[in-house]
Every structure is written in structure tokens, then in C-alpha cells.
A tleap script that builds the chain and sets N, CA, C and O, in Angstrom:
source leaprc.protein.ff14SB
mol = sequence {
  NMET LYS LYS TRP TYR PHE THR PHE GLY SER
  ASP PRO GLY PHE PRO TYR GLN ASN THR TYR
  LEU ILE VAL MET ALA ASP THR LYS ARG GLU
  ALA ILE GLU LYS PHE ARG ALA LYS PHE PRO
  ASP ARG HIE GLU ASN THR ALA ASN CYS ALA
  PHE TRP TYR SER GLU GLU GLN TRP HIE GLY
  SER ARG ASN GLU ALA PHE TYR ASP ASP PRO
  ALA GLU ILE ILE CGLU
}
set mol.1.N position { 16.356 0.667 1.373 }
set mol.1.CA position { 15.314 1.169 0.501 }
set mol.1.C position { 14.383 2.083 1.286 }
set mol.1.O position { 14.239 1.964 2.503 }
set mol.2.N position { 13.761 2.989 0.561 }
set mol.2.CA position { 12.816 3.932 1.150 }
set mol.2.C position { 11.388 3.528 0.767 }
set mol.2.O position { 11.172 2.769 -0.178 }
set mol.3.N position { 10.440 4.047 1.513 }
set mol.3.CA position { 9.028 3.840 1.189 }
set mol.3.C position { 8.523 5.061 0.421 }
set mol.3.O position { 8.774 6.204 0.803 }
set mol.4.N position { 7.812 4.793 -0.661 }
set mol.4.CA position { 7.166 5.831 -1.461 }
set mol.4.C position { 5.677 5.520 -1.465 }
set mol.4.O position { 5.289 4.375 -1.701 }
set mol.5.N position { 4.857 6.494 -1.215 }
set mol.5.CA position { 3.414 6.317 -1.037 }
set mol.5.C position { 2.672 6.853 -2.255 }
set mol.5.O position { 2.832 8.016 -2.626 }
set mol.6.N position { 1.864 6.005 -2.872 }
set mol.6.CA position { 1.073 6.368 -4.040 }
set mol.6.C position { -0.403 6.317 -3.637 }
set mol.6.O position { -0.890 5.283 -3.178 }
set mol.7.N position { -1.106 7.426 -3.809 }
set mol.7.CA position { -2.509 7.496 -3.387 }
set mol.7.C position { -3.447 7.433 -4.579 }
set mol.7.O position { -3.072 7.719 -5.716 }
set mol.8.N position { -4.688 7.047 -4.278 }
set mol.8.CA position { -5.729 6.915 -5.299 }
set mol.8.C position { -7.004 7.576 -4.810 }
set mol.8.O position { -7.376 7.448 -3.643 }
set mol.9.N position { -7.663 8.274 -5.701 }
set mol.9.CA position { -8.964 8.846 -5.404 }
set mol.9.C position { -10.058 7.865 -5.785 }
set mol.9.O position { -9.851 6.652 -5.778 }
set mol.10.N position { -11.213 8.397 -6.113 }
set mol.10.CA position { -12.376 7.549 -6.392 }
set mol.10.C position { -12.519 7.169 -7.865 }
set mol.10.O position { -13.440 6.426 -8.206 }
set mol.11.N position { -11.661 7.640 -8.731 }
set mol.11.CA position { -11.736 7.342 -10.164 }
set mol.11.C position { -11.698 5.833 -10.384 }
set mol.11.O position { -10.740 5.185 -9.962 }
set mol.12.N position { -12.709 5.254 -11.031 }
set mol.12.CA position { -12.724 3.803 -11.254 }
set mol.12.C position { -11.619 3.328 -12.198 }
set mol.12.O position { -11.389 2.124 -12.314 }
set mol.13.N position { -10.937 4.245 -12.866 }
set mol.13.CA position { -9.818 3.876 -13.725 }
set mol.13.C position { -8.530 3.637 -12.963 }
set mol.13.O position { -7.586 3.065 -13.509 }
set mol.14.N position { -8.473 4.068 -11.704 }
set mol.14.CA position { -7.300 3.800 -10.871 }
set mol.14.C position { -7.260 2.318 -10.510 }
set mol.14.O position { -8.306 1.670 -10.460 }
set mol.15.N position { -6.081 1.776 -10.261 }
set mol.15.CA position { -5.979 0.371 -9.865 }
set mol.15.C position { -6.736 0.083 -8.561 }
set mol.15.O position { -7.276 -1.009 -8.385 }
set mol.16.N position { -6.774 1.048 -7.661 }
set mol.16.CA position { -7.509 0.956 -6.396 }
set mol.16.C position { -8.269 2.269 -6.219 }
set mol.16.O position { -7.924 3.274 -6.840 }
set mol.17.N position { -9.287 2.263 -5.386 }
set mol.17.CA position { -10.032 3.483 -5.119 }
set mol.17.C position { -9.923 3.845 -3.639 }
set mol.17.O position { -10.037 2.995 -2.756 }
set mol.18.N position { -9.698 5.149 -3.400 }
set mol.18.CA position { -9.712 5.728 -2.052 }
set mol.18.C position { -8.787 5.014 -1.069 }
set mol.18.O position { -9.169 4.719 0.063 }
set mol.19.N position { -7.588 4.748 -1.516 }
set mol.19.CA position { -6.600 4.090 -0.665 }
set mol.19.C position { -5.210 4.468 -1.146 }
set mol.19.O position { -5.055 5.421 -1.909 }
set mol.20.N position { -4.204 3.734 -0.710 }
set mol.20.CA position { -2.837 3.983 -1.138 }
set mol.20.C position { -2.072 2.675 -1.192 }
set mol.20.O position { -2.527 1.651 -0.682 }
set mol.21.N position { -0.900 2.721 -1.818 }
set mol.21.CA position { 0.016 1.592 -1.775 }
set mol.21.C position { 1.413 2.135 -1.525 }
set mol.21.O position { 1.664 3.333 -1.655 }
set mol.22.N position { 2.304 1.245 -1.170 }
set mol.22.CA position { 3.690 1.603 -0.898 }
set mol.22.C position { 4.576 0.920 -1.933 }
set mol.22.O position { 4.398 -0.258 -2.244 }
set mol.23.N position { 5.528 1.677 -2.457 }
set mol.23.CA position { 6.548 1.127 -3.341 }
set mol.23.C position { 7.888 1.263 -2.626 }
set mol.23.O position { 8.242 2.348 -2.162 }
set mol.24.N position { 8.619 0.181 -2.539 }
set mol.24.CA position { 9.942 0.177 -1.926 }
set mol.24.C position { 10.972 0.444 -3.014 }
set mol.24.O position { 11.090 -0.321 -3.971 }
set mol.25.N position { 11.727 1.549 -2.856 }
set mol.25.CA position { 12.714 1.912 -3.869 }
set mol.25.C position { 13.730 2.878 -3.260 }
set mol.25.O position { 13.454 3.529 -2.253 }
set mol.26.N position { 14.890 2.963 -3.872 }
set mol.26.CA position { 15.928 3.860 -3.388 }
set mol.26.C position { 15.672 5.315 -3.777 }
set mol.26.O position { 16.021 6.229 -3.030 }
set mol.27.N position { 15.059 5.531 -4.950 }
set mol.27.CA position { 14.824 6.891 -5.438 }
set mol.27.C position { 13.384 7.044 -5.911 }
set mol.27.O position { 12.683 6.060 -6.147 }
set mol.28.N position { 12.961 8.291 -6.043 }
set mol.28.CA position { 11.613 8.557 -6.567 }
set mol.28.C position { 11.479 8.003 -7.976 }
set mol.28.O position { 10.455 7.412 -8.320 }
set mol.29.N position { 12.497 8.189 -8.783 }
set mol.29.CA position { 12.448 7.698 -10.161 }
set mol.29.C position { 12.240 6.179 -10.199 }
set mol.29.O position { 11.418 5.675 -10.965 }
set mol.30.N position { 12.991 5.462 -9.367 }
set mol.30.CA position { 12.863 4.002 -9.302 }
set mol.30.C position { 11.467 3.613 -8.828 }
set mol.30.O position { 10.882 2.661 -9.345 }
set mol.31.N position { 10.930 4.336 -7.853 }
set mol.31.CA position { 9.589 4.037 -7.344 }
set mol.31.C position { 8.543 4.215 -8.443 }
set mol.31.O position { 7.650 3.382 -8.597 }
set mol.32.N position { 8.656 5.283 -9.191 }
set mol.32.CA position { 7.694 5.532 -10.272 }
set mol.32.C position { 7.825 4.475 -11.361 }
set mol.32.O position { 6.821 4.019 -11.906 }
set mol.33.N position { 9.046 4.086 -11.678 }
set mol.33.CA position { 9.252 3.031 -12.678 }
set mol.33.C position { 8.626 1.710 -12.227 }
set mol.33.O position { 7.977 1.032 -13.023 }
set mol.34.N position { 8.815 1.341 -10.963 }
set mol.34.CA position { 8.212 0.109 -10.438 }
set mol.34.C position { 6.693 0.199 -10.469 }
set mol.34.O position { 6.015 -0.762 -10.832 }
set mol.35.N position { 6.158 1.367 -10.084 }
set mol.35.CA position { 4.709 1.555 -10.107 }
set mol.35.C position { 4.186 1.403 -11.531 }
set mol.35.O position { 3.218 0.679 -11.767 }
set mol.36.N position { 4.818 2.078 -12.468 }
set mol.36.CA position { 4.365 2.032 -13.872 }
set mol.36.C position { 4.521 0.645 -14.487 }
set mol.36.O position { 3.750 0.278 -15.373 }
set mol.37.N position { 5.500 -0.126 -14.037 }
set mol.37.CA position { 5.668 -1.489 -14.556 }
set mol.37.C position { 4.458 -2.345 -14.194 }
set mol.37.O position { 4.043 -3.207 -14.968 }
set mol.38.N position { 3.905 -2.101 -13.027 }
set mol.38.CA position { 2.744 -2.889 -12.590 }
set mol.38.C position { 1.431 -2.255 -13.044 }
set mol.38.O position { 0.487 -2.958 -13.405 }
set mol.39.N position { 1.379 -0.923 -13.024 }
set mol.39.CA position { 0.163 -0.187 -13.385 }
set mol.39.C position { 0.503 0.838 -14.474 }
set mol.39.O position { 0.802 1.991 -14.164 }
set mol.40.N position { 0.460 0.430 -15.733 }
set mol.40.CA position { 0.834 1.335 -16.823 }
set mol.40.C position { -0.028 2.609 -16.851 }
set mol.40.O position { -1.155 2.637 -16.356 }
set mol.41.N position { 0.548 3.653 -17.448 }
set mol.41.CA position { -0.167 4.922 -17.601 }
set mol.41.C position { -1.431 4.715 -18.437 }
set mol.41.O position { -1.406 4.020 -19.453 }
set mol.42.N position { -2.529 5.322 -18.005 }
set mol.42.CA position { -3.736 5.348 -18.840 }
set mol.42.C position { -3.627 6.463 -19.861 }
set mol.42.O position { -4.129 6.346 -20.979 }
set mol.43.N position { -2.971 7.541 -19.471 }
set mol.43.CA position { -2.742 8.697 -20.328 }
set mol.43.C position { -1.231 8.898 -20.408 }
set mol.43.O position { -0.544 8.845 -19.388 }
set mol.44.N position { -0.722 9.123 -21.591 }
set mol.44.CA position { 0.717 9.209 -21.811 }
set mol.44.C position { 1.394 10.159 -20.820 }
set mol.44.O position { 0.950 11.289 -20.613 }
set mol.45.N position { 2.465 9.678 -20.221 }
set mol.45.CA position { 3.288 10.452 -19.279 }
set mol.45.C position { 2.557 10.892 -18.023 }
set mol.45.O position { 2.944 11.880 -17.400 }
set mol.46.N position { 1.502 10.174 -17.640 }
set mol.46.CA position { 0.765 10.472 -16.411 }
set mol.46.C position { 0.593 9.176 -15.627 }
set mol.46.O position { -0.132 8.279 -16.056 }
set mol.47.N position { 1.255 9.077 -14.485 }
set mol.47.CA position { 1.145 7.867 -13.663 }
set mol.47.C position { -0.307 7.660 -13.250 }
set mol.47.O position { -1.027 8.622 -12.985 }
set mol.48.N position { -0.728 6.415 -13.196 }
set mol.48.CA position { -2.123 6.061 -12.924 }
set mol.48.C position { -2.424 6.077 -11.417 }
set mol.48.O position { -2.824 5.068 -10.836 }
set mol.49.N position { -2.221 7.240 -10.809 }
set mol.49.CA position { -2.512 7.445 -9.394 }
set mol.49.C position { -2.854 8.923 -9.203 }
set mol.49.O position { -2.710 9.722 -10.128 }
set mol.50.N position { -3.302 9.277 -8.015 }
set mol.50.CA position { -3.618 10.679 -7.748 }
set mol.50.C position { -2.347 11.467 -7.429 }
set mol.50.O position { -2.080 12.497 -8.048 }
set mol.51.N position { -1.563 10.982 -6.459 }
set mol.51.CA position { -0.327 11.645 -6.028 }
set mol.51.C position { 0.663 10.611 -5.534 }
set mol.51.O position { 0.302 9.458 -5.296 }
set mol.52.N position { 1.929 11.026 -5.378 }
set mol.52.CA position { 2.912 10.196 -4.691 }
set mol.52.C position { 3.690 11.069 -3.727 }
set mol.52.O position { 3.850 12.274 -3.924 }
set mol.53.N position { 4.168 10.419 -2.677 }
set mol.53.CA position { 4.847 11.121 -1.590 }
set mol.53.C position { 6.066 10.320 -1.143 }
set mol.53.O position { 6.061 9.089 -1.178 }
set mol.54.N position { 7.089 11.021 -0.731 }
set mol.54.CA position { 8.207 10.367 -0.068 }
set mol.54.C position { 7.751 9.995 1.339 }
set mol.54.O position { 6.716 10.468 1.809 }
set mol.55.N position { 8.516 9.160 1.998 }
set mol.55.CA position { 8.176 8.779 3.372 }
set mol.55.C position { 8.177 10.006 4.284 }
set mol.55.O position { 7.336 10.123 5.174 }
set mol.56.N position { 9.119 10.916 4.060 }
set mol.56.CA position { 9.188 12.130 4.874 }
set mol.56.C position { 7.939 12.989 4.693 }
set mol.56.O position { 7.401 13.518 5.665 }
set mol.57.N position { 7.478 13.129 3.450 }
set mol.57.CA position { 6.273 13.917 3.178 }
set mol.57.C position { 5.028 13.251 3.765 }
set mol.57.O position { 4.115 13.934 4.229 }
set mol.58.N position { 4.998 11.934 3.743 }
set mol.58.CA position { 3.835 11.186 4.193 }
set mol.58.C position { 3.627 11.313 5.698 }
set mol.58.O position { 2.520 11.578 6.165 }
set mol.59.N position { 4.705 11.122 6.446 }
set mol.59.CA position { 4.599 11.141 7.906 }
set mol.59.C position { 4.230 12.538 8.394 }
set mol.59.O position { 4.857 13.529 8.019 }
set mol.60.N position { 3.235 12.594 9.210 }
set mol.60.CA position { 2.769 13.861 9.728 }
set mol.60.C position { 1.739 14.538 8.840 }
set mol.60.O position { 1.165 15.557 9.224 }
set mol.61.N position { 1.496 13.984 7.651 }
set mol.61.CA position { 0.479 14.571 6.762 }
set mol.61.C position { -0.899 14.060 7.161 }
set mol.61.O position { -1.020 13.091 7.910 }
set mol.62.N position { -1.917 14.710 6.662 }
set mol.62.CA position { -3.271 14.241 6.970 }
set mol.62.C position { -3.553 12.896 6.312 }
set mol.62.O position { -4.432 12.161 6.762 }
set mol.63.N position { -2.819 12.565 5.250 }
set mol.63.CA position { -2.987 11.252 4.609 }
set mol.63.C position { -2.675 10.126 5.579 }
set mol.63.O position { -3.393 9.128 5.633 }
set mol.64.N position { -1.615 10.286 6.336 }
set mol.64.CA position { -1.218 9.246 7.280 }
set mol.64.C position { -2.344 8.977 8.277 }
set mol.64.O position { -2.564 7.828 8.661 }
set mol.65.N position { -3.049 10.007 8.694 }
set mol.65.CA position { -4.147 9.852 9.654 }
set mol.65.C position { -5.427 9.377 8.973 }
set mol.65.O position { -6.258 8.724 9.605 }
set mol.66.N position { -5.591 9.696 7.699 }
set mol.66.CA position { -6.831 9.402 6.984 }
set mol.66.C position { -6.930 7.944 6.549 }
set mol.66.O position { -7.987 7.326 6.675 }
set mol.67.N position { -5.836 7.396 6.040 }
set mol.67.CA position { -5.859 6.047 5.477 }
set mol.67.C position { -5.483 4.988 6.507 }
set mol.67.O position { -4.736 5.251 7.450 }
set mol.68.N position { -6.016 3.788 6.306 }
set mol.68.CA position { -5.642 2.628 7.115 }
set mol.68.C position { -4.430 1.960 6.477 }
set mol.68.O position { -3.526 2.642 5.994 }
set mol.69.N position { -4.408 0.660 6.474 }
set mol.69.CA position { -3.300 -0.112 5.904 }
set mol.69.C position { -3.237 0.052 4.374 }
set mol.69.O position { -4.259 0.297 3.733 }
set mol.70.N position { -2.046 -0.082 3.803 }
set mol.70.CA position { -1.925 0.043 2.339 }
set mol.70.C position { -2.622 -1.119 1.631 }
set mol.70.O position { -2.720 -2.225 2.162 }
set mol.71.N position { -3.098 -0.838 0.427 }
set mol.71.CA position { -3.746 -1.861 -0.380 }
set mol.71.C position { -2.720 -2.888 -0.879 }
set mol.71.O position { -3.055 -4.045 -1.133 }
set mol.72.N position { -1.478 -2.447 -1.012 }
set mol.72.CA position { -0.437 -3.327 -1.562 }
set mol.72.C position { 0.924 -2.724 -1.246 }
set mol.72.O position { 1.051 -1.520 -1.023 }
set mol.73.N position { 1.928 -3.576 -1.231 }
set mol.73.CA position { 3.316 -3.130 -1.131 }
set mol.73.C position { 4.073 -3.737 -2.312 }
set mol.73.O position { 4.095 -4.954 -2.494 }
set mol.74.N position { 4.687 -2.873 -3.101 }
set mol.74.CA position { 5.473 -3.315 -4.258 }
set mol.74.C position { 6.936 -3.238 -3.865 }
set mol.74.O position { 7.427 -2.179 -3.475 }
set mol.75.N position { 7.622 -4.348 -3.968 }
set mol.75.CA position { 9.048 -4.365 -3.590 }
set mol.75.C position { 9.935 -4.456 -4.803 }
set mol.75.O position { 11.159 -4.482 -4.672 }
savepdb mol mol.pdb
quit
């Protein structure tokens, strides 16, 4: 399985604020489905997070340096 990183801004409607979580999944589609199963869309067809990244995109990005430990890991 791969790690998919879902980030959150300061919006109080997000499940978490100013942090990220990791979803373990084989594909981006599977990761988004797992995320949505736990945190349903607030607005139709819009995942309830700021952004999502593959593990490759995450590593070396400023996000990796900015955030500490993930708020949660969804397996």
C-alpha cells in the first residue's frame, strides 16, 4: 500500500485544522474513497480537505517540512 497525504487549513468545517492525515491505499481513488467514508463531503463532489498528495509529491515538498506528525492514519 502507498501513503496518501490529506491536508487541512484553518476552516473549522474541516475534520482537523492546520494539520494532515495519512490514508493507506493502493490508488488515489481508493484513498479518496476511504477518506470520504470517514469524513463525508460537506459540499457535493468536494472532499472535506484542502489538498491531497501522493507520497512522491509529499516528500521534498514544503508541507513535509512544515507539518509535524499526522493527526491520524486511516488504513
